[in-house]
ZAGU-33458 format. One record per residue (C-alpha): residue number from 1; residue in one letter; y, x, z. Coordinates in nm, 4 decimals. Example, Ala and Ser with C-alpha at 12.3 -4.5 7.8 and 13.67 -1.06 7.14 Angstrom:
  pos  code        c2        c1        c3
    1     A   -0.4500    1.2300    0.7800
    2     S   -0.1060    1.3670    0.7140
//
This chain:
  pos  code        c2        c1        c3
    1     X   -6.2151   15.1376   12.2058
    2     X   -6.0064   15.3751   12.4121
    3     X   -6.1361   15.4104   12.7689
    4     X   -5.9287   15.5302   13.0617
    5     X   -6.1448   15.4740   13.3702
    6     X   -6.0687   15.1120   13.4643
    7     X   -5.8570   15.0252   13.1606
    8     X   -5.9987   14.9710   12.8135
    9     X   -5.7803   14.9393   12.5050
   10     X   -5.9570   14.7466   12.2306
   11     X   -5.9435   14.8879   11.8773
   12     X   -5.7253   14.5950   11.7696
   13     X   -5.4588   14.6999   12.0202
   14     X   -5.4293   15.0665   11.9195
   15     X   -5.1279   14.9981   11.6962
   16     X   -4.9635   14.7660   11.9511
   17     X   -4.7063   14.9715   12.1428
   18     X   -4.6655   14.7066   12.4120
   19     X   -5.0428   14.6886   12.4665
   20     X   -5.0606   15.0666   12.5004
   21     X   -4.7676   15.0651   12.7449
   22     X   -4.9278   14.7920   12.9577
   23     X   -5.2620   14.9747   12.9610
   24     X   -5.0904   15.2941   13.0721
   25     X   -4.8926   15.1131   13.3443
   26     X   -5.2077   14.9494   13.4826
   27     X   -5.3889   15.2841   13.4851
   28     X   -5.0959   15.4576   13.6583
   29     X   -5.0654   15.1798   13.9172
   30     X   -5.4352   15.2029   14.0007
   31     X   -5.4131   15.5818   14.0319
   32     X   -5.0981   15.5779   14.2484
   33     X   -5.1959   15.2811   14.4683
   34     X   -5.5717   15.2748   14.5406
   35     X   -5.5368   14.9450   14.7304
   36     X   -5.4561   14.7749   14.3967
   37     X   -5.8252   14.8040   14.3009
   38     X   -5.8878   14.5122   14.5393
   39     X   -5.6309   14.3116   14.3443
   40     X   -5.8036   14.4070   14.0204
   41     X   -6.1347   14.2722   14.1533
   42     X   -5.9624   13.9537   14.2739
   43     X   -5.8310   13.8839   13.9228
   44     X   -6.1845   13.8384   13.7842
   45     X   -6.2054   13.6222   13.5819
   46     X   -5.8589   13.5922   13.4303
   47     X   -5.7118   13.6271   13.0814
   48     X   -5.3371   13.6865   13.0639
   49     X   -5.1521   13.6637   12.7346
   50     X   -4.8144   13.8257   12.6891
   51     X   -4.5687   13.7476   12.4115
   52     X   -4.2639   13.9709   12.3675
   53     X   -4.0655   13.7530   12.1291
   54     X   -3.7977   14.0102   12.0465
   55     X   -4.0606   14.2648   11.9416
   56     X   -4.2838   14.0034   11.7724
   57     X   -4.5703   14.1440   11.9799
   58     X   -4.8645   13.9733   12.1462
   59     X   -5.1431   14.1009   12.3666
   60     X   -5.4100   13.9739   12.6011
   61     X   -5.5344   14.1371   12.9204
   62     X   -5.8817   14.0274   13.0263
   63     X   -5.9786   14.1031   13.3854
   64     X   -6.3526   14.1359   13.4326
   65     X   -6.4843   14.2845   13.7534
   66     X   -6.3364   14.6281   13.8159
   67     X   -6.1919   14.6667   13.4679
   68     X   -5.9215   14.5274   13.2466
   69     X   -5.9444   14.5197   12.8687
   70     X   -5.6241   14.5033   12.6650
   71     X   -5.6482   14.3321   12.3248
   72     X   -5.3943   14.3067   12.0466
   73     X   -5.2950   13.9459   11.9833
   74     X   -5.3525   13.6346   12.1894
   75     X   -5.6951   13.5041   12.2746
   76     X   -5.7179   13.1255   12.2628
   77     X   -5.8730   13.1132   12.6096
   78     X   -5.5758   13.2629   12.7989
   79     X   -5.5503   13.1280   13.1527
   80     X   -5.1897   13.2431   13.1771
   81     X   -4.9328   13.2983   12.9033
   82     X   -4.6137   13.4953   12.9749
   83     X   -4.3383   13.4684   12.7140
   84     X   -4.0251   13.6814   12.7422
   85     X   -3.8746   13.9936   12.5846
   86     X   -4.0189   14.3463   12.5922
   87     X   -3.7671   14.4725   12.8493
   88     X   -3.8599   14.1995   13.0970
   89     X   -4.2322   14.2668   13.0447
   90     X   -4.1696   14.6243   13.1522
   91     X   -3.9671   14.5062   13.4539
   92     X   -4.2478   14.2734   13.5617
   93     X   -4.4820   14.5685   13.5845
   94     X   -4.2528   14.7387   13.8372
   95     X   -4.1927   14.4407   14.0652
   96     X   -4.2099   14.5673   14.4252
   97     X   -4.4544   14.4066   14.6655
   98     X   -4.4200   14.3179   15.0316
   99     X   -4.6803   14.2600   15.2995
  100     X   -4.7286   13.9096   15.4298
  101     X   -4.9928   13.9299   15.6975
  102     X   -5.2798   14.1117   15.5291
  103     X   -5.1743   14.0125   15.1788
  104     X   -4.9378   14.1865   14.9412
  105     X   -4.7133   13.9577   14.7392
  106     X   -4.4206   14.0141   14.5020
  107     X   -4.1018   14.0747   14.6959
  108     X   -3.8786   13.7864   14.5878
  109     X   -3.6045   13.8907   14.8302
  110     X   -3.5257   14.2267   14.6717
  111     X   -3.3039   14.2682   14.3667
  112     X   -3.5959   14.2802   14.1194
  113     X   -3.7563   13.9733   14.2784
  114     X   -3.4333   13.7745   14.2706
  115     X   -3.3864   13.8730   13.9052
  116     X   -3.7371   13.7466   13.8273
  117     X   -3.6691   13.4158   14.0017
  118     X   -3.3467   13.3756   13.8017
  119     X   -3.5307   13.4643   13.4786
  120     X   -3.7963   13.2014   13.5566
  121     X   -3.5370   12.9358   13.6394
  122     X   -3.3296   13.0126   13.3286
  123     X   -3.6319   13.0187   13.0974
  124     X   -3.5845   13.3844   12.9987
  125     X   -3.9353   13.4323   13.1407
  126     X   -4.1798   13.1477   13.0844
  127     X   -4.5209   13.1455   13.2487
  128     X   -4.7722   12.8873   13.1322
  129     X   -5.0428   12.8619   13.3980
  130     X   -4.8160   12.9641   13.6859
  131     X   -4.9030   12.6591   13.8934
  132     X   -5.2733   12.6752   13.8077
  133     X   -5.3122   13.0411   13.9130
  134     X   -5.0362   13.1257   14.1648
  135     X   -5.2473   13.3509   14.3879
  136     X   -5.3896   13.5504   14.0985
  137     X   -5.0423   13.5874   13.9480
  138     X   -4.9079   13.7141   14.2793
  139     X   -5.1822   13.9781   14.2794
  140     X   -5.1179   14.0657   13.9173
//
């Protein structure tokens, strides 16, 4: 396993470029925005699968306490499954957040947020488990 403080890349994900990119993005986000560590803790327990159909790539992020482990492939026990293309996966990781009271939520009013809403409505981004885990997904 590759360890980078809070992010662990499982051996089975070492050849998965998307898994490595996601792991790096999570690590960078935690380093640049220390408040996101609270969100990381709030995601425990959660398993998020990601399928980038155009790249024929699958990965699973498992949130456990103050760490996230990135695995190559999908685990059968995913709580949430996001299916889209690799470009949109990257865009999701840069979705700006806004403050609502004491909480930070994705900014659906900005250009990136409106694009995500349109992608969800059009089916270009599908999220299985969206209704079952809306608060955790907002934090993710």
